[in-house]
N, CA, C, O and the ligand as a Tripos MOL2 file, in Angstrom:
@<TRIPOS>MOLECULE
protein
  281   279    71     0     0
PROTEIN
NO_CHARGES

@<TRIPOS>ATOM
      1 N           0.9520   -1.1740   -0.0750 N.3       1 MET1
      2 CA          0.1410   -0.0310    0.0110 C.3       1 MET1
      3 C           0.7650    1.2760   -0.0020 C.2       1 MET1
      4 O           1.5460    1.5480    0.9100 O.2       1 MET1
      5 N           0.5120    2.1690   -0.9660 N.am      2 ARG2
      6 CA          1.2380    3.3170   -0.9870 C.3       2 ARG2
      7 C           0.6830    4.5660   -0.0210 C.2       2 ARG2
      8 O          -0.4990    4.8940    0.0800 O.2       2 ARG2
      9 N           1.5900    5.0610    0.5260 N.am      3 MET3
     10 CA          0.9450    6.0150    1.5040 C.3       3 MET3
     11 C           1.9750    7.3810    1.6100 C.2       3 MET3
     12 O           3.1590    7.3020    1.2840 O.2       3 MET3
     13 N           1.4080    8.5270    2.0680 N.am      4 LYS4
     14 CA          2.1600    9.6710    2.2100 C.3       4 LYS4
     15 C           1.8830   10.0680    3.7270 C.2       4 LYS4
     16 O           0.7380   10.2520    4.1410 O.2       4 LYS4
     17 N           2.9750   10.1800    4.4930 N.am      5 ILE5
     18 CA          2.7550   10.4670    5.9430 C.3       5 ILE5
     19 C           3.2940   11.9490    6.1110 C.2       5 ILE5
     20 O           4.4600   12.2130    5.8190 O.2       5 ILE5
     21 N           2.5300   12.7830    6.5270 N.am      6 PHE6
     22 CA          3.0980   14.2780    6.8560 C.3       6 PHE6
     23 C           3.6110   14.1020    8.3780 C.2       6 PHE6
     24 O           2.9580   13.6270    9.3070 O.2       6 PHE6
     25 N           5.0660   14.6460    8.4190 N.am      7 VAL7
     26 CA          5.4870   14.3670    9.7350 C.3       7 VAL7
     27 C           6.2710   15.6460   10.1970 C.2       7 VAL7
     28 O           7.2400   16.0710    9.5680 O.2       7 VAL7
     29 N           5.8170   16.1930   11.2670 N.am      8 GLY8
     30 CA          6.2010   17.3070   11.7850 C.3       8 GLY8
     31 C           7.5430   17.0230   12.7110 C.2       8 GLY8
     32 O           7.7570   15.9400   13.2570 O.2       8 GLY8
     33 N           8.4430   18.2210   12.7990 N.am      9 GLY9
     34 CA          9.5230   18.2400   13.5880 C.3       9 GLY9
     35 C          10.8760   17.8810   13.0720 C.2       9 GLY9
     36 O          11.9000   17.8160   13.7520 O.2       9 GLY9
     37 N          10.7480   17.6200   11.5910 N.am     10 MET10
     38 CA         12.0380   17.2730   10.7740 C.3      10 MET10
     39 C          12.6420   18.6030   10.3690 C.2      10 MET10
     40 O          11.9560   19.4390    9.7810 O.2      10 MET10
     41 N          13.9410   18.8200   10.6790 N.am     11 ASN11
     42 CA         14.4090   20.1290   10.1940 C.3      11 ASN11
     43 C          15.8720   19.9120    9.5870 C.2      11 ASN11
     44 O          16.5470   20.9110    9.3370 O.2      11 ASN11
     45 N          16.3500   18.7090    9.3570 N.am     12 CYS12
     46 CA         17.6560   18.4120    8.7430 C.3      12 CYS12
     47 C          17.8360   17.2340    8.1250 C.2      12 CYS12
     48 O          16.9280   16.4100    8.2300 O.2      12 CYS12
     49 N          18.9890   16.9050    7.3780 N.am     13 PHE13
     50 CA         19.0330   15.6200    6.7710 C.3      13 PHE13
     51 C          19.2720   14.4170    8.0080 C.2      13 PHE13
     52 O          19.1020   13.2550    7.6380 O.2      13 PHE13
     53 N          19.5740   14.5990    9.1430 N.am     14 HIS14
     54 CA         19.6420   13.7530   10.1690 C.3      14 HIS14
     55 C          18.2510   13.2100   10.4090 C.2      14 HIS14
     56 O          17.9880   12.0100   10.4830 O.2      14 HIS14
     57 N          17.4860   14.0850   10.5120 N.am     15 CYS15
     58 CA         15.7740   13.8830   10.7630 C.3      15 CYS15
     59 C          15.3770   12.8640    9.6430 C.2      15 CYS15
     60 O          14.7180   11.8490    9.8660 O.2      15 CYS15
     61 N          15.8820   13.2670    8.3280 N.am     16 VAL16
     62 CA         15.4550   12.4560    7.3210 C.3      16 VAL16
     63 C          15.8260   11.0890    7.1780 C.2      16 VAL16
     64 O          15.1610   10.2550    6.5640 O.2      16 VAL16
     65 N          17.1330   10.8370    7.8850 N.am     17 GLU17
     66 CA         17.7120    9.5920    7.9090 C.3      17 GLU17
     67 C          17.1580    8.8540    9.0310 C.2      17 GLU17
     68 O          16.9180    7.6540    8.8950 O.2      17 GLU17
     69 N          16.9230    9.4820   10.1790 N.am     18 CYS18
     70 CA         16.0720    8.9500   11.2620 C.3      18 CYS18
     71 C          14.9170    8.2820   11.1480 C.2      18 CYS18
     72 O          14.7260    7.1150   11.4880 O.2      18 CYS18
     73 N          13.8470    9.3110   10.4820 N.am     19 VAL19
     74 CA         12.5810    8.6400   10.0750 C.3      19 VAL19
     75 C          12.5860    7.7040    9.1210 C.2      19 VAL19
     76 O          11.7720    6.7820    9.1770 O.2      19 VAL19
     77 N          13.5820    7.8040    8.0150 N.am     20 SER20
     78 CA         13.6340    6.6400    6.8690 C.3      20 SER20
     79 C          14.1340    5.4350    7.7460 C.2      20 SER20
     80 O          13.4900    4.3930    7.6230 O.2      20 SER20
     81 N          15.0680    5.4400    8.5090 N.am     21 GLU21
     82 CA         15.3630    4.1270    9.1600 C.3      21 GLU21
     83 C          14.2950    3.5490   10.0850 C.2      21 GLU21
     84 O          14.1670    2.3240   10.0670 O.2      21 GLU21
     85 N          13.5310    4.2480   10.8710 N.am     22 VAL22
     86 CA         12.6090    3.5820   11.6770 C.3      22 VAL22
     87 C          11.3570    3.0100   10.6680 C.2      22 VAL22
     88 O          10.7280    1.9680   10.8550 O.2      22 VAL22
     89 N          11.1720    3.9430    9.5880 N.am     23 LEU23
     90 CA         10.1060    3.3270    8.7560 C.3      23 LEU23
     91 C          10.5000    1.9140    8.0080 C.2      23 LEU23
     92 O           9.6730    1.0480    7.7210 O.2      23 LEU23
     93 N          11.7840    1.8460    7.7670 N.am     24 LYS24
     94 CA         12.3210    0.7030    7.0510 C.3      24 LYS24
     95 C          12.3650   -0.3350    7.9880 C.2      24 LYS24
     96 O          12.3560   -1.4930    7.5700 O.2      24 LYS24
     97 N          12.4160   -0.0790    9.3350 N.am     25 ASN25
     98 CA         12.4720   -1.2380   10.4360 C.3      25 ASN25
     99 C          11.1750   -1.8260   10.6040 C.2      25 ASN25
    100 O          11.0990   -2.8950   11.2120 O.2      25 ASN25
    101 N          10.0990   -1.2510   10.1290 N.am     26 ILE26
    102 CA          8.7790   -1.8310   10.0760 C.3      26 ILE26
    103 C           8.3430   -2.3180    8.8670 C.2      26 ILE26
    104 O           7.1430   -2.4960    8.6610 O.2      26 ILE26
    105 N           9.3380   -2.5960    7.8980 N.am     27 GLY27
    106 CA          9.0980   -2.9800    6.7190 C.3      27 GLY27
    107 C           8.5560   -2.1040    5.5460 C.2      27 GLY27
    108 O           7.9730   -2.6830    4.6290 O.2      27 GLY27
    109 N           8.6940   -0.8720    5.5150 N.am     28 ALA28
    110 CA          8.4450    0.1930    4.4150 C.3      28 ALA28
    111 C           9.4840    0.0040    3.3610 C.2      28 ALA28
    112 O          10.6450   -0.3160    3.6150 O.2      28 ALA28
    113 N           9.0230    0.2120    2.2030 N.am     29 LYS29
    114 CA          9.5940    0.0070    1.0990 C.3      29 LYS29
    115 C           9.5470    1.2980    0.2770 C.2      29 LYS29
    116 O           8.6370    2.0950    0.5040 O.2      29 LYS29
    117 N          10.6230    1.6080   -0.8280 N.am     30 ASP30
    118 CA         10.5930    2.7140   -1.6480 C.3      30 ASP30
    119 C          10.1950    4.0990   -0.5290 C.2      30 ASP30
    120 O           9.1900    4.8090   -0.5380 O.2      30 ASP30
    121 N          11.2080    4.1380    0.2460 N.am     31 VAL31
    122 CA         11.0430    5.1090    1.3380 C.3      31 VAL31
    123 C          11.6950    6.4970    0.9930 C.2      31 VAL31
    124 O          12.9080    6.6370    0.8400 O.2      31 VAL31
    125 N          10.7240    7.5640    0.8780 N.am     32 LYS32
    126 CA         11.3690    8.9080    0.5360 C.3      32 LYS32
    127 C          10.8210    9.9240    1.5250 C.2      32 LYS32
    128 O           9.6260   10.1090    1.7540 O.2      32 LYS32
    129 N          11.8760   10.5760    2.0960 N.am     33 VAL33
    130 CA         11.3710   11.4470    3.1660 C.3      33 VAL33
    131 C          12.3020   12.7500    2.6960 C.2      33 VAL33
    132 O          13.4300   12.7930    2.2050 O.2      33 VAL33
    133 N          11.2930   13.8580    3.0780 N.am     34 SER34
    134 CA         11.7430   15.1000    2.7880 C.3      34 SER34
    135 C          11.2860   16.0860    4.0450 C.2      34 SER34
    136 O          10.1390   16.2040    4.4750 O.2      34 SER34
    137 N          12.3260   16.6760    4.4630 N.am     35 PHE35
    138 CA         12.1840   17.6510    5.6340 C.3      35 PHE35
    139 C          11.5600   19.0630    5.0810 C.2      35 PHE35
    140 O          10.9430   19.8930    5.7500 O.2      35 PHE35
    141 N          11.8440   19.1120    3.8520 N.am     36 VAL36
    142 CA         11.2700   20.5780    3.4040 C.3      36 VAL36
    143 C           9.9450   20.3250    2.9680 C.2      36 VAL36
    144 O           9.2230   21.3210    2.9230 O.2      36 VAL36
    145 N           9.4080   19.1610    2.6120 N.am     37 LYS37
    146 CA          7.9770   18.9050    2.5190 C.3      37 LYS37
    147 C           7.3380   18.4500    3.7260 C.2      37 LYS37
    148 O           6.1260   18.2370    3.7110 O.2      37 LYS37
    149 N           8.0490   18.2710    4.8180 N.am     38 SER38
    150 CA          7.3570   17.5500    6.0620 C.3      38 SER38
    151 C           6.5600   16.2660    5.7710 C.2      38 SER38
    152 O           5.4430   16.0040    6.2180 O.2      38 SER38
    153 N           7.2800   15.5350    4.9810 N.am     39 ALA39
    154 CA          6.5720   14.2910    4.4350 C.3      39 ALA39
    155 C           7.2790   13.0830    4.2540 C.2      39 ALA39
    156 O           8.4820   13.2270    4.0380 O.2      39 ALA39
    157 N           6.8970   12.0710    4.2820 N.am     40 ALA40
    158 CA          7.4780   10.7810    4.1090 C.3      40 ALA40
    159 C           6.4170    9.7990    2.9570 C.2      40 ALA40
    160 O           5.2470    9.5800    3.2710 O.2      40 ALA40
    161 N           6.9390    9.3280    1.7720 N.am     41 THR41
    162 CA          6.2540    8.3880    1.2010 C.3      41 THR41
    163 C           6.7790    7.2280    1.0460 C.2      41 THR41
    164 O           7.9350    7.0180    0.6790 O.2      41 THR41
    165 N           5.7530    6.2170    1.3860 N.am     42 ILE42
    166 CA          6.4510    4.8660    1.4620 C.3      42 ILE42
    167 C           5.3240    3.7540    0.7650 C.2      42 ILE42
    168 O           4.1550    4.0150    0.4820 O.2      42 ILE42
    169 N           5.9390    2.6140    0.6010 N.am     43 ASN43
    170 CA          5.1500    1.4000    0.2540 C.3      43 ASN43
    171 C           5.1080    0.4440    1.4310 C.2      43 ASN43
    172 O           6.1700    0.0170    1.8870 O.2      43 ASN43
    173 N           3.9180    0.0770    1.9600 N.am     44 ILE44
    174 CA          4.0140   -0.7660    3.0610 C.3      44 ILE44
    175 C           2.8310   -1.6320    3.0910 C.2      44 ILE44
    176 O           1.7610   -1.2220    2.6420 O.2      44 ILE44
    177 N           2.9740   -2.9680    3.6610 N.am     45 ALA45
    178 CA          2.0380   -3.9360    3.7260 C.3      45 ALA45
    179 C           0.6220   -3.4320    4.3220 C.2      45 ALA45
    180 O           0.7030   -2.6680    5.2850 O.2      45 ALA45
    181 N          -0.4290   -3.7120    3.9390 N.am     46 SER46
    182 CA         -1.6810   -3.1320    4.5150 C.3      46 SER46
    183 C          -1.9620   -3.7000    5.8790 C.2      46 SER46
    184 O          -2.8420   -3.2860    6.6330 O.2      46 SER46
    185 N          -1.1080   -4.7110    6.1300 N.am     47 SER47
    186 CA         -1.2280   -5.2350    7.6360 C.3      47 SER47
    187 C          -0.6580   -4.2440    8.8100 C.2      47 SER47
    188 O          -1.0220   -4.2160    9.9850 O.2      47 SER47
    189 N           0.2120   -3.5380    8.2490 N.am     48 ILE48
    190 CA          0.9400   -2.4540    9.1840 C.3      48 ILE48
    191 C          -0.2750   -1.3460    9.4000 C.2      48 ILE48
    192 O          -0.8280   -0.7170    8.4980 O.2      48 ILE48
    193 N          -0.5150   -1.2740   10.6250 N.am     49 THR49
    194 CA         -1.7170   -0.1750   10.9810 C.3      49 THR49
    195 C          -1.2000    1.1170   11.1750 C.2      49 THR49
    196 O          -0.0290    1.2490   11.5300 O.2      49 THR49
    197 N          -2.0010    2.1790   10.9670 N.am     50 ASP50
    198 CA         -1.8530    3.6550   10.9710 C.3      50 ASP50
    199 C          -0.9950    3.7400   12.3470 C.2      50 ASP50
    200 O           0.1030    4.2940   12.4130 O.2      50 ASP50
    201 N          -1.6740    3.0890   13.4750 N.am     51 LYS51
    202 CA         -1.4230    3.1260   14.8410 C.3      51 LYS51
    203 C           0.1150    2.9070   15.2330 C.2      51 LYS51
    204 O           0.7820    3.4690   16.1020 O.2      51 LYS51
    205 N           0.4890    1.8370   14.2460 N.am     52 LEU52
    206 CA          1.9130    1.3430   14.6210 C.3      52 LEU52
    207 C           2.8050    2.2930   13.7320 C.2      52 LEU52
    208 O           3.9110    2.5060   14.2290 O.2      52 LEU52
    209 N           2.5860    2.8480   12.6480 N.am     53 ILE53
    210 CA          3.2600    3.8810   12.0500 C.3      53 ILE53
    211 C           3.5220    5.1040   12.8730 C.2      53 ILE53
    212 O           4.6280    5.6200   13.0380 O.2      53 ILE53
    213 N           2.2040    5.5740   13.4490 N.am     54 LYS54
    214 CA          2.4590    6.6980   14.1660 C.3      54 LYS54
    215 C           3.2880    6.5840   15.6400 C.2      54 LYS54
    216 O           3.9560    7.4870   16.1420 O.2      54 LYS54
    217 N           3.0770    5.3000   16.1690 N.am     55 SER55
    218 CA          3.8830    5.2060   17.4370 C.3      55 SER55
    219 C           5.4400    5.0550   16.9790 C.2      55 SER55
    220 O           6.4080    5.4830   17.6080 O.2      55 SER55
    221 N           5.4600    4.3820   15.7990 N.am     56 THR56
    222 CA          6.9980    4.3410   15.3640 C.3      56 THR56
    223 C           7.5680    5.7470   15.1070 C.2      56 THR56
    224 O           8.6920    6.0560   15.5020 O.2      56 THR56
    225 N           6.8630    6.4890   14.5160 N.am     57 ILE57
    226 CA          7.5290    7.9000   14.1440 C.3      57 ILE57
    227 C           7.5900    8.7680   15.4870 C.2      57 ILE57
    228 O           8.5110    9.5450   15.7390 O.2      57 ILE57
    229 N           6.5450    8.5470   16.2740 N.am     58 GLU58
    230 CA          6.6560    9.3670   17.5620 C.3      58 GLU58
    231 C           7.6300    8.7750   18.5000 C.2      58 GLU58
    232 O           8.0760    9.5380   19.3570 O.2      58 GLU58
    233 N           8.0290    7.5820   18.4930 N.am     59 GLY59
    234 CA          8.9950    6.9660   19.3360 C.3      59 GLY59
    235 C          10.2690    7.5780   18.7630 C.2      59 GLY59
    236 O          11.1800    7.6570   19.5870 O.2      59 GLY59
    237 N          10.5280    8.0110   17.5900 N.am     60 ALA60
    238 CA         11.7530    8.4000   17.1390 C.3      60 ALA60
    239 C          11.8280   10.0960   17.6030 C.2      60 ALA60
    240 O          12.8750   10.7420   17.5600 O.2      60 ALA60
    241 N          10.8790   10.4950   17.9190 N.am     61 GLY61
    242 CA         10.8350   11.8390   18.2890 C.3      61 GLY61
    243 C          10.2110   12.8860   17.3060 C.2      61 GLY61
    244 O          10.5650   14.0640   17.3210 O.2      61 GLY61
    245 N           9.3050   12.4160   16.4880 N.am     62 TYR62
    246 CA          8.5860   13.2500   15.4490 C.3      62 TYR62
    247 C           7.2710   13.2220   15.7120 C.2      62 TYR62
    248 O           6.8650   12.4540   16.5850 O.2      62 TYR62
    249 N           6.4750   13.9630   15.0810 N.am     63 GLU63
    250 CA          5.0050   14.0740   15.0580 C.3      63 GLU63
    251 C           4.3450   13.6880   13.7790 C.2      63 GLU63
    252 O           4.6560   14.3060   12.7610 O.2      63 GLU63
    253 N           3.4240   12.6820   13.7220 N.am     64 VAL64
    254 CA          2.5250   12.2910   12.6250 C.3      64 VAL64
    255 C           1.3990   13.3510   12.7340 C.2      64 VAL64
    256 O           0.6880   13.5130   13.7260 O.2      64 VAL64
    257 N           1.3310   14.1330   11.4370 N.am     65 LEU65
    258 CA          0.4390   15.2050   11.3530 C.3      65 LEU65
    259 C          -0.7780   14.5640   10.6690 C.2      65 LEU65
    260 O          -1.8720   14.9160   11.1120 O.2      65 LEU65
    261 N          -0.7610   13.6860    9.6660 N.am     66 ALA66
    262 CA         -1.7250   13.0600    8.8420 C.3      66 ALA66
    263 C          -1.0810   12.0240    8.0260 C.2      66 ALA66
    264 O           0.1190   11.9840    7.7540 O.2      66 ALA66
    265 N          -2.0710   11.1100    7.6240 N.am     67 ILE67
    266 CA         -1.4490    9.7860    6.8710 C.3      67 ILE67
    267 C          -2.6140    9.9190    5.6860 C.2      67 ILE67
    268 O          -3.8310    9.9410    5.8680 O.2      67 ILE67
    269 N          -1.8820   10.0030    4.3950 N.am     68 GLU68
    270 CA         -2.8180    9.9160    3.3470 C.3      68 GLU68
    271 C          -2.5390    8.6920    2.3670 C.2      68 GLU68
    272 O          -1.4030    8.4180    1.9810 O.2      68 GLU68
    273 N          -3.6040    8.0280    2.0250 N.am     69 LYS69
    274 CA         -3.4420    6.7670    1.2770 C.3      69 LYS69
    275 C          -3.9270    6.8350   -0.1550 C.2      69 LYS69
    276 O          -4.9570    7.4530   -0.4240 O.2      69 LYS69
    277 N          -3.1960    6.2010   -1.1020 N.am     70 ASN70
    278 CA         -3.8180    6.1540   -2.2230 C.3      70 ASN70
    279 C          -3.5040    4.9960   -3.1220 C.2      70 ASN70
    280 O          -4.0660    4.8910   -4.2130 O.2      70 ASN70
    281 CU         17.3750   16.9980   12.1930 Cu       71 CU71
@<TRIPOS>BOND
     1     1     2 1
     2     2     3 1
     3     3     4 2
     4     3     5 am
     5     5     6 1
     6     6     7 1
     7     7     8 2
     8     7     9 am
     9     9    10 1
    10    10    11 1
    11    11    12 2
    12    11    13 am
    13    13    14 1
    14    14    15 1
    15    15    16 2
    16    15    17 am
    17    17    18 1
    18    18    19 1
    19    19    20 2
    20    19    21 am
    21    21    22 1
    22    22    23 1
    23    23    24 2
    24    23    25 am
    25    25    26 1
    26    26    27 1
    27    27    28 2
    28    27    29 am
    29    29    30 1
    30    30    31 1
    31    31    32 2
    32    31    33 am
    33    33    34 1
    34    34    35 1
    35    35    36 2
    36    35    37 am
    37    37    38 1
    38    38    39 1
    39    39    40 2
    40    39    41 am
    41    41    42 1
    42    42    43 1
    43    43    44 2
    44    43    45 am
    45    45    46 1
    46    46    47 1
    47    47    48 2
    48    47    49 am
    49    49    50 1
    50    50    51 1
    51    51    52 2
    52    51    53 am
    53    53    54 1
    54    54    55 1
    55    55    56 2
    56    55    57 am
    57    57    58 1
    58    58    59 1
    59    59    60 2
    60    59    61 am
    61    61    62 1
    62    62    63 1
    63    63    64 2
    64    63    65 am
    65    65    66 1
    66    66    67 1
    67    67    68 2
    68    67    69 am
    69    69    70 1
    70    70    71 1
    71    71    72 2
    72    71    73 am
    73    73    74 1
    74    74    75 1
    75    75    76 2
    76    75    77 am
    77    77    78 1
    78    78    79 1
    79    79    80 2
    80    79    81 am
    81    81    82 1
    82    82    83 1
    83    83    84 2
    84    83    85 am
    85    85    86 1
    86    86    87 1
    87    87    88 2
    88    87    89 am
    89    89    90 1
    90    90    91 1
    91    91    92 2
    92    91    93 am
    93    93    94 1
    94    94    95 1
    95    95    96 2
    96    95    97 am
    97    97    98 1
    98    98    99 1
    99    99   100 2
   100    99   101 am
   101   101   102 1
   102   102   103 1
   103   103   104 2
   104   103   105 am
   105   105   106 1
   106   106   107 1
   107   107   108 2
   108   107   109 am
   109   109   110 1
   110   110   111 1
   111   111   112 2
   112   111   113 am
   113   113   114 1
   114   114   115 1
   115   115   116 2
   116   115   117 am
   117   117   118 1
   118   118   119 1
   119   119   120 2
   120   119   121 am
   121   121   122 1
   122   122   123 1
   123   123   124 2
   124   123   125 am
   125   125   126 1
   126   126   127 1
   127   127   128 2
   128   127   129 am
   129   129   130 1
   130   130   131 1
   131   131   132 2
   132   131   133 am
   133   133   134 1
   134   134   135 1
   135   135   136 2
   136   135   137 am
   137   137   138 1
   138   138   139 1
   139   139   140 2
   140   139   141 am
   141   141   142 1
   142   142   143 1
   143   143   144 2
   144   143   145 am
   145   145   146 1
   146   146   147 1
   147   147   148 2
   148   147   149 am
   149   149   150 1
   150   150   151 1
   151   151   152 2
   152   151   153 am
   153   153   154 1
   154   154   155 1
   155   155   156 2
   156   155   157 am
   157   157   158 1
   158   158   159 1
   159   159   160 2
   160   159   161 am
   161   161   162 1
   162   162   163 1
   163   163   164 2
   164   163   165 am
   165   165   166 1
   166   166   167 1
   167   167   168 2
   168   167   169 am
   169   169   170 1
   170   170   171 1
   171   171   172 2
   172   171   173 am
   173   173   174 1
   174   174   175 1
   175   175   176 2
   176   175   177 am
   177   177   178 1
   178   178   179 1
   179   179   180 2
   180   179   181 am
   181   181   182 1
   182   182   183 1
   183   183   184 2
   184   183   185 am
   185   185   186 1
   186   186   187 1
   187   187   188 2
   188   187   189 am
   189   189   190 1
   190   190   191 1
   191   191   192 2
   192   191   193 am
   193   193   194 1
   194   194   195 1
   195   195   196 2
   196   195   197 am
   197   197   198 1
   198   198   199 1
   199   199   200 2
   200   199   201 am
   201   201   202 1
   202   202   203 1
   203   203   204 2
   204   203   205 am
   205   205   206 1
   206   206   207 1
   207   207   208 2
   208   207   209 am
   209   209   210 1
   210   210   211 1
   211   211   212 2
   212   211   213 am
   213   213   214 1
   214   214   215 1
   215   215   216 2
   216   215   217 am
   217   217   218 1
   218   218   219 1
   219   219   220 2
   220   219   221 am
   221   221   222 1
   222   222   223 1
   223   223   224 2
   224   223   225 am
   225   225   226 1
   226   226   227 1
   227   227   228 2
   228   227   229 am
   229   229   230 1
   230   230   231 1
   231   231   232 2
   232   231   233 am
   233   233   234 1
   234   234   235 1
   235   235   236 2
   236   235   237 am
   237   237   238 1
   238   238   239 1
   239   239   240 2
   240   239   241 am
   241   241   242 1
   242   242   243 1
   243   243   244 2
   244   243   245 am
   245   245   246 1
   246   246   247 1
   247   247   248 2
   248   247   249 am
   249   249   250 1
   250   250   251 1
   251   251   252 2
   252   251   253 am
   253   253   254 1
   254   254   255 1
   255   255   256 2
   256   255   257 am
   257   257   258 1
   258   258   259 1
   259   259   260 2
   260   259   261 am
   261   261   262 1
   262   262   263 1
   263   263   264 2
   264   263   265 am
   265   265   266 1
   266   266   267 1
   267   267   268 2
   268   267   269 am
   269   269   270 1
   270   270   271 1
   271   271   272 2
   272   271   273 am
   273   273   274 1
   274   274   275 1
   275   275   276 2
   276   275   277 am
   277   277   278 1
   278   278   279 1
   279   279   280 2
@<TRIPOS>SUBSTRUCTURE
     1 MET1         2 RESIDUE 1 A MET
     2 ARG2         6 RESIDUE 1 A ARG
     3 MET3        10 RESIDUE 1 A MET
     4 LYS4        14 RESIDUE 1 A LYS
     5 ILE5        18 RESIDUE 1 A ILE
     6 PHE6        22 RESIDUE 1 A PHE
     7 VAL7        26 RESIDUE 1 A VAL
     8 GLY8        30 RESIDUE 1 A GLY
     9 GLY9        34 RESIDUE 1 A GLY
    10 MET10       38 RESIDUE 1 A MET
    11 ASN11       42 RESIDUE 1 A ASN
    12 CYS12       46 RESIDUE 1 A CYS
    13 PHE13       50 RESIDUE 1 A PHE
    14 HIS14       54 RESIDUE 1 A HIS
    15 CYS15       58 RESIDUE 1 A CYS
    16 VAL16       62 RESIDUE 1 A VAL
    17 GLU17       66 RESIDUE 1 A GLU
    18 CYS18       70 RESIDUE 1 A CYS
    19 VAL19       74 RESIDUE 1 A VAL
    20 SER20       78 RESIDUE 1 A SER
    21 GLU21       82 RESIDUE 1 A GLU
    22 VAL22       86 RESIDUE 1 A VAL
    23 LEU23       90 RESIDUE 1 A LEU
    24 LYS24       94 RESIDUE 1 A LYS
    25 ASN25       98 RESIDUE 1 A ASN
    26 ILE26      102 RESIDUE 1 A ILE
    27 GLY27      106 RESIDUE 1 A GLY
    28 ALA28      110 RESIDUE 1 A ALA
    29 LYS29      114 RESIDUE 1 A LYS
    30 ASP30      118 RESIDUE 1 A ASP
    31 VAL31      122 RESIDUE 1 A VAL
    32 LYS32      126 RESIDUE 1 A LYS
    33 VAL33      130 RESIDUE 1 A VAL
    34 SER34      134 RESIDUE 1 A SER
    35 PHE35      138 RESIDUE 1 A PHE
    36 VAL36      142 RESIDUE 1 A VAL
    37 LYS37      146 RESIDUE 1 A LYS
    38 SER38      150 RESIDUE 1 A SER
    39 ALA39      154 RESIDUE 1 A ALA
    40 ALA40      158 RESIDUE 1 A ALA
    41 THR41      162 RESIDUE 1 A THR
    42 ILE42      166 RESIDUE 1 A ILE
    43 ASN43      170 RESIDUE 1 A ASN
    44 ILE44      174 RESIDUE 1 A ILE
    45 ALA45      178 RESIDUE 1 A ALA
    46 SER46      182 RESIDUE 1 A SER
    47 SER47      186 RESIDUE 1 A SER
    48 ILE48      190 RESIDUE 1 A ILE
    49 THR49      194 RESIDUE 1 A THR
    50 ASP50      198 RESIDUE 1 A ASP
    51 LYS51      202 RESIDUE 1 A LYS
    52 LEU52      206 RESIDUE 1 A LEU
    53 ILE53      210 RESIDUE 1 A ILE
    54 LYS54      214 RESIDUE 1 A LYS
    55 SER55      218 RESIDUE 1 A SER
    56 THR56      222 RESIDUE 1 A THR
    57 ILE57      226 RESIDUE 1 A ILE
    58 GLU58      230 RESIDUE 1 A GLU
    59 GLY59      234 RESIDUE 1 A GLY
    60 ALA60      238 RESIDUE 1 A ALA
    61 GLY61      242 RESIDUE 1 A GLY
    62 TYR62      246 RESIDUE 1 A TYR
    63 GLU63      250 RESIDUE 1 A GLU
    64 VAL64      254 RESIDUE 1 A VAL
    65 LEU65      258 RESIDUE 1 A LEU
    66 ALA66      262 RESIDUE 1 A ALA
    67 ILE67      266 RESIDUE 1 A ILE
    68 GLU68      270 RESIDUE 1 A GLU
    69 LYS69      274 RESIDUE 1 A LYS
    70 ASN70      278 RESIDUE 1 A ASN
    71 CU71       281 GROUP 0 **** ****
């Protein structure tokens, strides 16, 4: 499942790396993160819940503003 996650709190490439890593750790593929756009686009199994994605990103110290699926 393709989705776009709007992430608050990213302000440099370190943040991009950090968010990318935690998303990959839960099985996300084709991970693209931009702190300029405050967004991450990923491909992930539909069995991974929004709740898990949210807690994963928040656990790394960032905020999930919205999740958009397409
Ligand atoms: Cu940073």
